[in-house]
Backbone bond lengths (Angstrom), bond angles and torsions (degrees), N, CA, C in turn:
res aa  C-N    CA-C-N  psi(-1)  N-CA   C-N-CA  omega(-1)  CA-C   N-CA-C  phi
1 M - - - 1.451 - - 1.524 109.68 -
2 S 1.342 116.33 135.60 1.456 119.48 -177.42 1.522 110.92 -74.83
3 W 1.344 115.19 159.70 1.466 119.87 177.30 1.516 110.39 -62.09
4 K 1.355 116.44 -30.56 1.455 119.20 179.97 1.526 110.70 -66.13
5 S 1.337 117.69 -40.73 1.469 121.60 178.62 1.515 110.58 -62.70
6 R 1.341 116.44 -41.86 1.464 119.70 -179.00 1.526 110.93 -63.47
7 I 1.331 116.43 -43.27 1.463 120.42 -179.37 1.518 110.57 -64.15
8 M 1.354 116.92 -40.72 1.455 120.94 178.92 1.513 110.93 -58.67
9 R 1.355 117.89 -43.86 1.452 121.25 -178.40 1.502 112.35 -69.61
10 Q 1.327 115.43 -39.91 1.453 118.68 179.26 1.522 110.44 -63.60
11 S 1.336 115.87 -38.79 1.456 120.16 -179.79 1.520 110.65 -65.15
12 F 1.354 116.31 -42.10 1.453 119.06 -178.73 1.521 110.91 -65.95
13 A 1.333 116.35 -39.97 1.466 119.55 178.92 1.516 110.37 -60.44
14 T 1.337 116.26 -38.13 1.462 120.26 179.75 1.519 110.74 -64.69
15 V 1.350 117.01 -41.28 1.452 120.72 178.97 1.520 110.62 -61.57
16 L 1.332 116.54 -42.56 1.463 119.89 179.86 1.521 111.64 -61.82
17 L 1.332 116.10 -42.53 1.452 119.67 -178.07 1.519 111.34 -65.39
18 L 1.325 116.32 -36.42 1.457 119.91 -178.57 1.512 112.04 -76.97
19 S 1.340 117.59 -23.04 1.461 119.97 -173.14 1.504 113.68 -97.11
20 T 1.316 119.23 2.03 1.464 120.52 178.32 1.504 110.78 -124.44
21 A 1.333 117.00 140.58 1.459 120.61 -175.66 1.509 112.45 -70.77
22 V 1.307 117.00 -36.05 1.454 119.93 179.34 1.511 107.95 -119.17
23 A 1.304 117.81 116.13 1.468 121.32 -171.80 1.509 111.19 -83.90
24 L 1.332 114.67 141.97 1.463 120.11 169.67 1.516 108.70 -77.55
25 T 1.294 115.96 155.02 1.450 119.58 172.07 1.519 108.04 -60.02
26 Q 1.293 117.89 133.42 1.457 120.46 -176.20 1.519 112.69 -63.41
27 G 1.341 116.90 144.08 1.458 122.32 -179.13 1.509 111.65 -82.17
28 C 1.338 115.16 174.47 1.464 121.37 176.16 1.509 109.70 -70.45
29 E 1.330 116.07 -164.54 1.445 120.39 179.37 1.506 110.54 -57.61
30 R 1.315 117.36 146.15 1.451 122.59 172.29 1.522 107.28 -105.21
31 K 1.288 116.13 157.76 1.444 118.10 -172.25 1.519 116.37 -122.41
32 A 1.314 118.48 177.84 1.474 124.42 177.38 1.531 115.52 -124.44
33 P 1.314 150.99 -169.68 1.441 140.92 -124.16 1.583 134.65 -157.92
34 D 1.221 137.36 160.97 1.471 145.79 167.44 1.519 108.86 138.26
35 G 1.251 124.68 161.33 1.443 118.04 -176.50 1.499 116.19 -166.12
36 G 1.317 118.01 170.95 1.430 122.78 177.90 1.504 110.31 -143.27
37 S 1.351 118.21 152.41 1.437 120.53 -178.61 1.505 110.07 -164.10
38 K 1.316 116.84 152.87 1.428 115.33 -173.40 1.515 113.98 -134.98
39 A 1.277 120.01 43.15 1.453 123.96 -173.37 1.522 112.98 -57.92
40 T 1.319 115.79 161.52 1.446 120.21 -174.89 1.518 116.16 -105.90
41 P 1.369 118.79 -48.26 1.449 120.54 -164.00 1.514 115.42 -60.80
42 K 1.347 114.75 160.47 1.448 121.44 177.42 1.523 109.10 -100.99
43 G 1.327 115.52 -168.01 1.449 120.97 -171.53 1.513 116.32 -52.53
44 P 1.338 117.09 121.33 1.449 122.09 178.09 1.527 111.29 -76.74
45 G 1.329 116.17 171.14 1.451 120.27 178.49 1.512 111.49 -103.13
46 G 1.340 116.63 157.81 1.452 121.08 -179.80 1.523 111.64 -104.17
47 T 1.320 115.96 163.12 1.461 121.04 178.45 1.518 109.20 -156.82
48 A 1.327 116.10 150.51 1.466 120.64 176.37 1.522 108.46 -102.44
49 T 1.321 117.54 137.64 1.454 122.25 -178.79 1.523 109.81 -94.83
50 E 1.330 115.57 170.34 1.459 120.30 179.70 1.528 112.20 -63.06
51 S 1.310 117.04 -25.99 1.465 120.20 177.20 1.526 111.67 -85.65
52 Q 1.338 115.51 9.32 1.468 122.03 176.86 1.522 113.03 63.96
53 I 1.319 116.35 31.36 1.462 121.54 175.48 1.517 107.24 -111.27
54 E 1.312 116.67 118.11 1.460 120.88 -174.50 1.531 111.45 -73.40
55 M 1.316 115.49 136.93 1.460 121.83 178.95 1.528 109.91 -123.94
56 V 1.318 115.13 162.27 1.462 121.85 177.10 1.521 108.58 -120.13
57 Q 1.316 116.17 134.07 1.458 121.47 178.92 1.529 108.87 -81.76
58 I 1.310 115.99 122.31 1.465 121.90 -178.00 1.525 109.09 -105.97
59 P 1.336 117.62 120.58 1.465 119.59 179.16 1.518 110.71 -72.62
60 G 1.298 116.81 148.53 1.460 119.48 177.61 1.520 110.92 -70.55
61 G 1.315 116.24 166.62 1.458 120.34 179.21 1.510 112.26 169.22
62 R 1.303 115.19 -178.17 1.459 122.11 178.44 1.526 109.29 -108.49
63 F 1.328 115.95 149.21 1.455 119.54 175.41 1.524 108.73 -157.63
64 T 1.321 115.39 165.38 1.456 120.79 176.41 1.518 108.84 -94.22
65 M 1.305 115.40 112.43 1.459 122.52 -177.85 1.524 109.41 -95.55
66 G 1.314 117.15 141.30 1.453 120.14 174.81 1.509 114.46 121.56
67 D 1.310 115.03 -172.33 1.462 123.24 -174.54 1.519 108.24 -148.72
68 K 1.293 116.83 117.87 1.468 121.24 -174.77 1.521 113.58 -62.73
69 D 1.325 117.97 -19.39 1.458 121.31 -179.08 1.525 113.75 -96.77
70 E 1.333 116.97 4.33 1.448 121.37 -178.01 1.523 111.25 -107.23
71 V 1.333 116.89 130.32 1.462 119.55 179.94 1.520 111.87 -66.94
72 D 1.326 117.64 -24.07 1.461 120.38 -178.26 1.532 113.00 -104.04
73 A 1.338 117.30 11.53 1.469 119.36 -175.61 1.522 112.80 -141.54
74 P 1.331 119.62 53.74 1.461 119.76 178.12 1.530 110.48 -61.47
75 P 1.322 118.62 131.52 1.464 120.98 -178.94 1.525 112.08 -57.74
76 H 1.311 116.06 137.32 1.456 121.81 178.86 1.519 108.24 -155.86
77 E 1.305 116.71 147.21 1.464 120.80 -177.17 1.517 110.49 -89.06
78 I 1.320 115.82 132.23 1.456 120.94 177.28 1.531 109.47 -137.70
79 A 1.327 115.62 169.31 1.462 122.26 176.92 1.520 108.96 -122.40
80 V 1.324 116.40 143.69 1.457 121.42 174.97 1.525 108.85 -126.60
81 S 1.316 116.00 148.11 1.461 122.26 177.92 1.521 110.15 -81.47
82 P 1.331 118.18 161.13 1.467 120.82 178.25 1.527 111.37 -60.46
83 F 1.324 116.50 148.15 1.457 121.71 178.24 1.516 109.88 -158.15
84 Y 1.307 115.89 168.73 1.460 122.35 173.22 1.524 108.39 -107.16
85 V 1.338 115.96 144.92 1.457 120.70 178.36 1.525 108.97 -137.50
86 D 1.331 116.88 145.62 1.461 120.61 177.64 1.522 110.92 -58.03
87 K 1.309 115.16 135.58 1.465 120.68 179.23 1.530 111.36 -66.50
88 H 1.323 115.01 -32.72 1.467 121.51 -179.10 1.525 109.99 -124.86
89 L 1.315 116.42 163.29 1.452 121.03 167.50 1.532 108.73 -59.41
90 V 1.319 117.48 149.20 1.461 120.24 175.47 1.526 108.43 -62.79
91 T 1.328 116.02 127.31 1.461 120.54 -176.91 1.529 111.05 -90.49
92 Q 1.321 114.63 168.08 1.459 119.85 179.15 1.528 111.78 -65.42
93 E 1.332 117.86 -37.85 1.459 118.81 179.91 1.527 111.01 -69.35
94 Q 1.321 117.91 -33.91 1.460 120.74 176.89 1.522 110.84 -68.51
95 Y 1.318 115.89 -43.33 1.462 120.37 179.07 1.530 110.51 -64.15
96 Q 1.323 116.99 -43.86 1.463 121.95 179.46 1.526 110.79 -60.99
97 K 1.320 117.00 -42.47 1.465 121.64 -177.76 1.525 111.63 -62.77
98 I 1.326 116.47 -40.00 1.460 120.45 -175.36 1.521 112.71 -89.28
99 M 1.329 117.62 -36.78 1.463 121.30 -174.61 1.533 113.89 -100.99
100 G 1.329 116.58 -17.95 1.467 119.18 177.45 1.508 115.03 85.08
101 D 1.331 118.58 4.46 1.463 120.86 176.13 1.516 108.99 -151.24
102 N 1.317 115.46 169.63 1.464 121.94 -179.63 1.519 108.59 -136.18
103 P 1.339 118.25 103.25 1.459 121.39 -175.40 1.527 114.35 -80.37
104 S 1.323 117.66 -2.09 1.464 121.90 -169.91 1.522 113.11 -66.33
105 R 1.306 115.36 147.57 1.463 121.59 174.16 1.528 110.50 -80.15
106 W 1.338 115.80 -43.90 1.453 121.70 -174.97 1.534 108.35 -96.57
107 K 1.324 116.55 89.04 1.454 121.37 -171.98 1.532 112.68 -69.06
108 G 1.335 113.51 141.97 1.457 121.76 178.85 1.518 108.23 167.04
109 G 1.307 117.85 122.15 1.449 121.08 -174.14 1.509 114.92 -54.45
110 K 1.335 116.77 -38.21 1.467 121.28 -178.19 1.532 111.91 -91.87
111 N 1.310 116.97 -3.02 1.464 119.93 175.52 1.523 109.63 -73.16
112 P 1.323 117.58 152.90 1.467 118.39 175.04 1.519 109.79 -65.48
113 V 1.317 117.04 141.24 1.453 119.09 173.60 1.521 107.78 -65.88
114 E 1.327 117.80 139.08 1.461 122.31 178.18 1.520 109.55 -141.01
115 Q 1.300 115.44 -177.01 1.466 121.42 -169.19 1.529 110.42 57.79
116 V 1.331 115.32 36.93 1.460 120.68 175.97 1.526 109.34 -109.77
117 R 1.315 115.77 132.26 1.455 121.71 173.69 1.531 108.78 -76.97
118 W 1.312 115.85 166.29 1.468 120.23 174.39 1.518 109.31 -56.13
119 S 1.314 116.77 -42.21 1.464 120.49 -178.56 1.529 112.02 -65.26
120 D 1.343 117.80 -32.60 1.460 120.18 175.94 1.523 110.84 -66.05
121 A 1.323 116.13 -41.45 1.466 120.83 179.19 1.521 110.62 -63.09
122 V 1.333 116.33 -40.72 1.461 122.01 178.56 1.534 110.71 -63.58
123 K 1.326 116.90 -42.34 1.465 120.34 178.79 1.527 110.62 -64.29
124 F 1.317 117.13 -36.78 1.459 120.74 175.79 1.527 110.24 -62.67
125 C 1.329 116.90 -44.75 1.466 120.44 178.77 1.524 110.97 -56.03
126 N 1.330 116.94 -45.96 1.463 121.11 179.59 1.527 111.48 -63.99
127 A 1.323 116.85 -43.94 1.464 120.80 -178.89 1.527 110.31 -64.58
128 R 1.306 117.15 -40.68 1.469 121.23 178.09 1.528 110.24 -64.54
129 S 1.311 116.68 -38.97 1.466 120.75 177.53 1.523 110.55 -61.90
130 R 1.336 117.19 -48.00 1.460 120.61 -179.38 1.521 111.53 -62.69
131 L 1.329 117.09 -37.82 1.453 121.80 179.09 1.524 111.45 -59.08
132 E 1.321 116.40 -32.60 1.462 121.20 -177.64 1.526 112.73 -101.09
133 G 1.336 116.91 10.31 1.453 119.77 177.89 1.516 113.82 71.45
134 L 1.332 116.78 26.92 1.462 122.06 -179.83 1.525 110.26 -104.32
135 Q 1.311 115.72 162.47 1.466 120.65 179.52 1.530 110.05 -79.49
136 P 1.338 118.63 119.46 1.471 119.95 178.33 1.524 111.31 -58.90
137 C 1.301 116.07 145.35 1.469 121.12 -177.44 1.526 113.18 -86.78
138 Y 1.346 117.57 -24.06 1.459 119.83 -169.42 1.527 113.79 -108.43
139 D 1.323 114.74 138.28 1.458 122.92 169.58 1.526 106.18 -91.76
140 L 1.308 117.74 113.55 1.466 121.08 -173.69 1.521 113.78 -78.54
141 E 1.320 116.91 -0.69 1.463 119.51 172.62 1.522 111.20 -92.85
142 T 1.321 116.07 -38.23 1.475 120.15 -179.65 1.516 112.03 -102.57
143 W 1.331 118.10 -15.98 1.458 125.21 -176.70 1.535 112.41 65.43
144 Q 1.315 116.25 18.44 1.460 120.55 177.93 1.526 110.07 -82.24
145 C 1.339 115.68 148.66 1.460 121.84 179.01 1.523 110.00 -102.63
146 N 1.321 116.32 130.10 1.459 122.37 173.93 1.523 107.79 -94.39
147 F 1.308 116.60 101.07 1.456 121.27 -176.49 1.527 112.36 -71.50
148 E 1.313 117.33 -11.25 1.463 121.00 178.29 1.524 111.72 -85.82
149 A 1.320 118.17 -14.94 1.461 121.28 178.88 1.525 109.59 -68.57
150 N 1.335 116.73 155.08 1.468 119.88 -176.92 1.520 113.06 -96.66
151 G 1.329 117.17 7.79 1.455 120.55 -179.76 1.521 113.88 -86.92
152 Y 1.339 114.59 -164.68 1.464 121.52 -176.38 1.527 111.18 -90.97
153 R 1.305 114.92 152.14 1.462 122.06 177.48 1.520 107.98 -153.22
154 L 1.324 115.68 176.09 1.456 120.27 173.06 1.519 108.76 -81.39
155 P 1.324 117.71 151.82 1.471 119.28 179.15 1.517 111.69 -69.12
156 T 1.317 116.06 147.19 1.462 118.25 167.60 1.526 106.92 -67.13
157 E 1.312 116.08 161.72 1.466 119.11 178.49 1.523 110.52 -60.52
158 A 1.332 116.49 -37.00 1.468 120.68 179.62 1.530 110.92 -66.43
159 E 1.321 116.85 -43.48 1.467 119.76 178.01 1.520 110.34 -62.48
160 W 1.331 115.78 -41.31 1.468 118.76 -178.71 1.527 110.16 -60.98
161 E 1.322 117.27 -49.52 1.465 119.17 -176.83 1.522 111.80 -67.27
162 Y 1.314 116.61 -37.15 1.461 121.24 177.43 1.528 110.43 -60.64
163 A 1.339 116.36 -46.23 1.458 120.91 179.01 1.523 111.20 -67.80
164 C 1.321 117.00 -37.96 1.464 121.11 179.24 1.526 111.31 -63.68
165 R 1.316 115.91 -49.50 1.469 120.31 -177.63 1.528 111.47 -65.57
166 A 1.309 117.44 -37.17 1.464 121.54 176.21 1.529 112.55 50.78
167 G 1.317 115.85 45.12 1.455 120.55 178.07 1.514 115.11 89.51
168 T 1.332 118.15 -3.88 1.460 120.62 -179.02 1.527 110.48 -86.15
169 Q 1.315 116.04 157.13 1.459 122.41 177.84 1.522 111.30 -118.65
170 T 1.309 116.46 8.75 1.455 122.57 -170.41 1.524 112.91 -93.70
171 T 1.323 115.16 175.14 1.461 121.46 -178.70 1.522 112.18 -58.17
172 Y 1.336 115.84 -44.84 1.456 122.12 177.90 1.528 109.27 -114.00
173 L 1.309 117.19 167.62 1.455 120.44 -178.59 1.529 112.96 -68.78
174 F 1.334 117.11 -10.34 1.460 121.68 -179.49 1.525 112.52 -111.22
175 G 1.329 117.88 -4.67 1.459 121.82 -176.52 1.515 110.56 139.92
176 S 1.309 116.41 -157.92 1.464 120.11 -178.41 1.527 113.41 -115.98
177 D 1.313 117.53 3.67 1.455 121.72 -179.87 1.527 109.41 -88.63
178 A 1.324 116.34 102.18 1.460 121.27 -175.64 1.534 112.95 -62.56
179 S 1.328 117.69 -20.20 1.460 120.04 -179.11 1.529 112.35 -66.57
180 K 1.333 117.40 -16.31 1.461 121.40 -179.85 1.534 112.61 -91.54
181 L 1.321 116.90 -1.43 1.461 120.68 -174.05 1.526 112.57 -57.52
182 G 1.318 116.94 -37.52 1.458 120.79 -178.64 1.514 114.18 -61.62
183 D 1.330 118.01 -19.15 1.465 121.10 177.47 1.529 111.82 -76.57
184 Y 1.349 116.57 -18.49 1.456 120.85 -171.87 1.529 114.43 -119.59
185 A 1.318 117.10 -17.18 1.466 118.04 -170.53 1.528 112.84 -145.09
186 W 1.345 114.73 149.38 1.460 122.22 169.08 1.527 107.80 -96.34
187 F 1.327 115.99 120.98 1.462 120.85 179.24 1.517 108.26 -141.60
188 D 1.319 118.28 -170.24 1.465 119.23 -169.34 1.523 115.05 -61.81
189 K 1.331 117.82 -25.43 1.464 120.23 -177.03 1.527 113.84 -83.28
190 N 1.342 118.85 -15.80 1.462 118.71 -175.96 1.528 114.99 -136.41
191 S 1.327 118.04 2.46 1.466 120.40 -173.59 1.523 114.29 -81.29
192 G 1.329 116.56 -16.31 1.456 119.15 -176.54 1.522 113.16 76.51
193 G 1.330 116.88 12.41 1.457 120.71 176.72 1.514 115.32 85.66
194 H 1.334 117.39 20.99 1.467 120.91 178.08 1.536 109.04 -166.18
195 P 1.342 117.85 164.39 1.460 120.17 177.19 1.526 110.71 -64.23
196 Q 1.327 115.55 160.86 1.457 121.78 -178.71 1.528 110.72 -123.31
197 P 1.334 118.30 158.00 1.468 120.63 178.17 1.528 111.00 -54.71
198 V 1.313 115.69 145.81 1.461 120.32 -177.13 1.530 110.90 -71.30
199 G 1.325 115.83 155.27 1.454 121.54 171.57 1.503 116.76 78.47
200 R 1.329 118.59 13.65 1.460 120.59 -178.08 1.526 113.74 -96.64
201 K 1.306 116.27 -9.00 1.453 120.64 174.72 1.530 109.12 -104.11
202 R 1.314 116.50 170.96 1.458 120.39 -179.99 1.526 110.71 -66.96
203 P 1.337 117.01 145.53 1.465 119.46 176.99 1.519 110.89 -81.60
204 N 1.327 115.97 169.05 1.459 119.30 174.14 1.528 109.05 -80.10
205 P 1.326 119.70 178.16 1.468 120.76 -176.21 1.524 115.07 -59.10
206 W 1.333 117.98 -16.88 1.463 120.64 178.26 1.522 111.88 -102.86
207 D 1.335 116.23 19.48 1.455 122.81 174.42 1.523 113.31 65.52
208 L 1.321 116.80 33.47 1.462 122.17 175.19 1.529 108.44 -104.01
209 Y 1.332 115.84 130.94 1.460 121.26 -175.74 1.528 111.60 -100.33
210 D 1.323 115.51 148.10 1.469 122.24 176.04 1.521 112.23 55.52
211 M 1.331 116.73 35.58 1.459 118.90 173.35 1.521 110.28 -67.94
212 I 1.320 115.83 -24.08 1.464 120.71 175.43 1.527 108.67 -126.67
213 G 1.320 115.53 145.94 1.456 120.78 -179.88 1.520 113.34 77.28
214 N 1.315 115.74 -177.44 1.467 125.87 -179.70 1.534 111.21 73.37
215 V 1.327 119.72 -77.12 1.463 121.29 172.90 1.523 109.21 -139.50
216 W 1.335 115.93 147.87 1.457 120.47 171.95 1.529 108.92 -60.25
217 Q 1.327 116.78 146.93 1.461 121.03 -177.48 1.528 110.69 -113.66
218 W 1.337 114.87 123.61 1.453 120.00 178.03 1.523 110.88 -64.90
219 C 1.326 116.16 137.20 1.462 122.51 170.54 1.518 108.78 -109.35
220 N 1.314 116.70 165.35 1.458 120.56 -178.85 1.532 112.67 -72.15
221 D 1.325 117.16 -29.26 1.463 122.89 -168.94 1.531 114.76 -71.37
222 F 1.324 114.75 144.82 1.455 119.67 161.75 1.521 108.17 -69.49
223 Y 1.338 115.37 152.40 1.463 120.40 178.42 1.527 110.69 -94.49
224 K 1.322 115.25 138.12 1.463 121.89 173.09 1.517 107.52 -146.41
225 V 1.321 116.73 131.04 1.460 121.21 -174.57 1.521 112.34 -55.11
226 D 1.316 117.77 -45.80 1.464 120.50 -174.43 1.527 112.95 -104.95
227 Y 1.327 117.56 24.38 1.469 119.52 -177.01 1.527 112.23 -61.30
228 Y 1.322 118.25 -36.94 1.469 120.38 -176.56 1.532 111.64 -59.16
229 Q 1.311 116.60 -26.84 1.470 119.84 -178.79 1.524 112.18 -73.98
230 E 1.318 117.23 -17.55 1.464 120.67 179.77 1.528 112.50 -118.67
231 S 1.325 116.23 3.02 1.454 122.03 -176.32 1.524 112.27 -64.15
232 P 1.336 118.31 137.23 1.468 120.05 173.50 1.524 110.31 -66.15
233 Q 1.318 117.14 159.23 1.464 120.77 -176.62 1.522 113.01 -83.18
234 E 1.316 117.08 -12.06 1.464 119.72 178.92 1.531 110.34 -126.19
235 N 1.325 115.25 128.59 1.468 122.74 177.04 1.532 114.48 44.94
236 P 1.326 117.94 56.25 1.470 119.52 177.07 1.525 110.66 -62.96
237 R 1.333 115.77 141.35 1.463 121.06 -175.98 1.516 112.63 -123.50
238 G 1.309 117.23 15.04 1.450 120.87 176.48 1.508 112.91 84.18
239 P 1.335 116.92 172.80 1.475 121.76 178.41 1.528 111.18 -61.29
240 K 1.309 116.33 157.58 1.464 121.16 179.89 1.525 112.10 -73.06
241 E 1.317 116.99 -23.19 1.456 119.89 -179.86 1.519 109.63 -153.06
242 G 1.326 115.69 167.12 1.453 120.80 179.91 1.515 110.07 169.78
243 E 1.317 116.02 179.01 1.461 120.95 179.86 1.520 112.26 -95.50
244 N 1.317 117.25 -33.57 1.459 121.73 -174.83 1.516 111.55 -118.81
245 K 1.316 115.30 160.36 1.455 122.55 173.91 1.523 109.98 -108.70
246 V 1.311 115.45 152.09 1.458 121.39 179.12 1.526 110.08 -74.46
247 V 1.328 116.68 137.99 1.461 122.39 167.47 1.524 107.20 -124.77
248 R 1.318 116.10 148.59 1.466 120.62 -174.68 1.527 111.46 -135.84
249 G 1.327 115.96 157.83 1.455 122.27 165.61 1.510 118.62 104.79
250 G 1.335 118.65 -16.66 1.458 118.61 -176.86 1.522 111.56 85.88
251 A 1.330 116.40 177.30 1.465 119.89 -176.63 1.522 111.14 -157.11
252 W 1.315 115.00 171.62 1.453 122.43 -172.18 1.518 114.48 -61.37
253 K 1.331 118.98 -27.44 1.473 119.37 -179.32 1.527 112.56 -104.23
254 F 1.335 117.25 7.59 1.461 121.88 178.57 1.528 110.70 -102.21
255 S 1.311 116.59 161.01 1.458 121.10 179.60 1.519 111.27 -71.64
256 G 1.319 115.38 165.22 1.453 121.25 179.19 1.515 113.37 -63.08
257 D 1.327 118.04 -24.21 1.461 121.07 178.73 1.520 111.72 -57.39
258 N 1.328 116.46 -31.63 1.458 120.64 -178.27 1.525 113.37 -74.07
259 C 1.330 116.62 -8.49 1.463 121.32 -179.23 1.528 112.52 -89.50
260 R 1.318 117.23 2.78 1.459 119.22 179.13 1.521 111.40 -67.88
261 S 1.312 116.50 145.53 1.467 121.40 -172.27 1.518 113.65 -59.57
262 G 1.333 117.78 -32.85 1.454 120.28 -176.63 1.517 115.10 -97.40
263 Y 1.330 117.17 7.13 1.461 121.19 -175.11 1.523 111.28 -75.78
264 R 1.328 117.61 130.57 1.464 122.67 -179.33 1.536 110.16 -111.34
265 Y 1.317 115.20 143.53 1.458 122.11 176.79 1.522 106.50 -143.04
266 N 1.310 118.69 166.42 1.466 119.47 -178.53 1.517 110.49 -153.37
267 E 1.331 115.31 156.03 1.460 120.23 -179.02 1.530 109.87 -153.09
268 A 1.328 115.82 155.49 1.467 120.72 175.97 1.523 109.25 -63.12
269 P 1.334 117.94 136.88 1.472 120.37 -175.07 1.513 114.83 -72.08
270 G 1.343 118.49 -24.27 1.458 119.80 179.85 1.514 112.88 69.44
271 Y 1.326 116.84 59.61 1.460 119.92 179.85 1.525 112.42 -68.27
272 V 1.335 117.41 -30.93 1.456 120.81 -172.45 1.523 111.68 -96.52
273 D 1.319 115.03 153.64 1.457 120.13 -172.73 1.519 113.71 -66.34
274 V 1.326 118.37 -22.85 1.462 119.21 -178.91 1.527 111.55 -80.31
275 C 1.317 117.91 -0.58 1.459 122.56 -177.01 1.524 108.82 -107.96
276 F 1.311 117.82 113.20 1.455 120.96 -175.20 1.523 111.52 -102.19
277 G 1.342 115.24 154.51 1.454 119.95 177.89 1.522 110.87 -85.58
278 Y 1.320 116.34 157.50 1.450 121.41 174.21 1.526 109.74 -84.06
279 D 1.330 116.04 170.04 1.461 120.06 -179.58 1.531 112.38 -84.39
280 I 1.314 116.49 27.18 1.468 120.77 179.04 1.529 111.67 -120.75
281 Y 1.337 117.83 1.79 1.462 120.37 -176.33 1.520 111.92 -114.57
282 G 1.330 115.70 128.18 1.454 123.32 175.52 1.519 108.78 -138.46
283 F 1.331 117.07 -157.60 1.465 118.63 -178.39 1.519 110.95 -171.00
284 R 1.319 114.90 169.52 1.454 123.58 166.97 1.524 107.20 -138.71
285 C 1.311 117.14 158.11 1.466 121.25 -175.52 1.523 111.48 -102.83
286 V 1.308 114.85 157.23 1.460 121.38 170.85 1.524 108.21 -128.65
287 R 1.314 114.52 167.71 1.452 122.24 177.22 1.516 108.11 -150.94
288 A 1.309 117.58 140.49 1.463 120.76 177.87 1.525 109.08 -61.00
289 D 1.320 116.43 145.77 1.463 121.75 178.04 1.528 107.96 -70.61
290 P 1.351 118.39 111.72 1.468 119.80 -175.77 1.523 113.35 -63.13
291 S 1.314 118.28 -21.17 1.465 120.64 179.30 1.515 111.94 -71.10
292 Q 1.350 116.24 -13.73 1.465 120.11 -178.86 1.526 111.77 -93.43
293 K 1.329 117.77 -5.57 1.459 120.97 -177.02 1.526 110.88 -75.92
């Protein structure tokens, strides 16, 4: 990583700390970008859930995860099992309906919910599971995920990138021409200084909207700089422990560079109530494909 990239990240972290009344514990190193991937499957199918949140069925397959220009993301081939993923980011009206409140700064029913900690996203997953009569995935005392449960959870970092790339091997989910980014993502050059309603940009090849830009998306995994070097080749789930959680996809106040498919970022999860999320973090849910059980 160049000295310029490091200075840029340090500067942004300083802005965040100064602009929020209650600071999150600072995250580990932040990184910089480009990537390659070689997924196989073709167009997945969609489905509506009992909570009226549309999901897309993602076929399993192998792909090259990572970014050759990132010190924390050396390209490596892995396999993921089939799963379902939300077609859109979780919206404020969906979060309000299930959780009974809306923590977002930028209010709007169709806007992505933001100012959510990792722990808030996990609690939503459990509540959504119970609403549909499914087994919750998370133990809220240990914060451990039961991957054998049939309920909702956050995507692993591998699942997120696999779904984002949607069979592409290029820098972005639409190709390598950065001039087209505005057709697919809300970022600092076109967001107007705040998040935007979901689903207004073009979807990726698997019909998933806002996979890049708008708000960073929490993943289930703990972050570790050199995790890819020890990652299993099938269904990697991240380190067993750590201080920060992985977030992916870029956000409305970040540059377009952060929207690259292989770009990694991380933030403190905020387990405790005195730790609040910023207005740049949101999420979408996944669920194991029940036909594979």
